[in-house]
C-alpha positions as CSV (number, residue, x, y, z in Angstrom):
1,M,-22.1,-0.5,7.7
2,N,-19.0,-1.9,6.0
3,P,-16.2,-3.6,8.1
4,I,-13.1,-2.1,8.0
5,I,-10.3,-4.2,6.5
6,H,-7.1,-4.7,8.4
7,D,-5.3,-7.1,5.9
8,F,-2.7,-5.7,3.8
9,G,-2.8,-8.0,0.8
10,W,-4.1,-8.4,-2.9
11,W,-7.9,-7.2,-3.8
12,I,-9.8,-7.2,-6.8
13,E,-11.1,-3.7,-7.4
14,I,-14.2,-3.3,-9.8
15,I,-15.8,-0.1,-10.5
16,T,-19.2,0.1,-11.9
17,I,-21.5,2.8,-13.3
18,K,-24.9,0.9,-13.0
19,P,-24.8,1.2,-10.0
20,I,-22.0,3.8,-9.6
21,C,-19.9,1.9,-7.0
22,I,-16.2,0.6,-6.3
23,Y,-16.2,-2.9,-4.9
24,Y,-13.3,-4.8,-3.2
25,F,-12.8,-8.7,-3.6
26,G,-10.3,-10.2,-1.2
27,V,-8.0,-10.6,0.5
28,F,-5.8,-13.0,-1.7
29,D,-2.3,-14.2,-0.7
30,S,-1.0,-13.3,-4.4
31,I,-1.6,-11.3,-7.5
32,Y,-1.9,-14.7,-9.5
33,E,-4.8,-16.1,-6.7
34,A,-6.7,-12.9,-7.4
35,E,-6.2,-13.5,-11.0
36,Q,-7.9,-16.6,-10.6
37,F,-10.8,-15.3,-8.8
38,K,-11.7,-12.3,-10.7
39,D,-13.7,-13.8,-13.7
40,G,-16.3,-15.1,-10.8
41,Y,-16.5,-11.8,-9.3
42,I,-17.0,-10.2,-12.8
43,E,-19.7,-12.8,-13.7
44,D,-21.6,-12.3,-10.7
45,L,-21.8,-8.3,-11.2
46,A,-22.9,-9.1,-14.9
47,Q,-25.7,-11.4,-13.5
48,E,-26.6,-8.5,-11.4
49,K,-26.6,-6.1,-14.4
50,A,-23.8,-4.0,-13.1
51,E,-22.0,-2.0,-15.7
52,I,-18.1,-2.7,-15.1
53,V,-15.9,0.1,-16.5
54,N,-12.7,-0.8,-14.7
55,M,-11.0,-3.8,-12.9
56,A,-7.6,-3.6,-11.3
57,I,-5.5,-6.1,-9.0
58,K,-3.9,-4.0,-6.1
59,Q,-2.0,-4.4,-3.2
60,C,-4.0,-2.3,-1.0
61,Q,-5.8,-1.9,2.3
62,P,-9.3,-0.9,1.6
63,R,-11.2,1.0,4.1
64,N,-14.8,-0.6,2.9
65,L,-15.6,-3.5,0.5
66,T,-18.2,-1.6,-1.1
67,I,-18.1,2.2,-1.8
68,Y,-21.7,3.5,-3.1
69,V,-21.9,6.7,-4.9
70,E,-24.6,9.1,-5.5
71,S,-23.8,11.1,-8.5
72,K,-21.7,10.9,-11.6
73,K,-19.9,13.7,-10.4
74,S,-18.9,12.5,-6.9
75,S,-18.2,9.0,-8.9
76,K,-15.4,10.7,-10.5
77,S,-14.1,11.9,-7.2
78,A,-14.5,8.5,-5.7
79,I,-12.5,6.9,-8.5
80,R,-9.7,9.3,-8.3
81,Q,-9.7,9.0,-4.6
82,S,-9.4,5.1,-5.1
83,R,-6.4,5.8,-7.2
84,K,-4.7,7.9,-4.5
85,S,-4.6,5.2,-1.8
86,P,-1.0,5.7,-0.1
87,V,-1.0,1.8,0.2
88,T,-1.7,0.8,-3.2
89,K,0.5,-0.9,-5.8
90,R,-0.5,-1.6,-9.3
91,F,0.7,-4.4,-11.3
92,S,0.2,-5.1,-15.1
93,A,0.0,-8.7,-16.1
C-alpha cells in the first residue's frame, strides 16, 4: 500500500506504458527544483526499461506515489483522472 501524501507542493508526474503506471516524484519546494531532478527520475525509469509517454511538473497533492493500471483501456481512464485533479496547476517552461 502506498502512503498518502499530505504535502501540497511541486511534483514530477511520469506516465509510462511499459509498465502502465503513473509515478509521482517529489515533493519539491519549487518548479525549478523539480526541473533539476526530473532527468534523474527519467534515467532511473529508462534503466528499468519503462517506456515513458508523458512527463509533467505539477503543483498538486497526489493520493499515491505509484498508480498501477491493469489494462490499456483503464490506463486511459487513469491518465484522464490524473489530469482532472482539483488541486493541480500546470506550468510550461
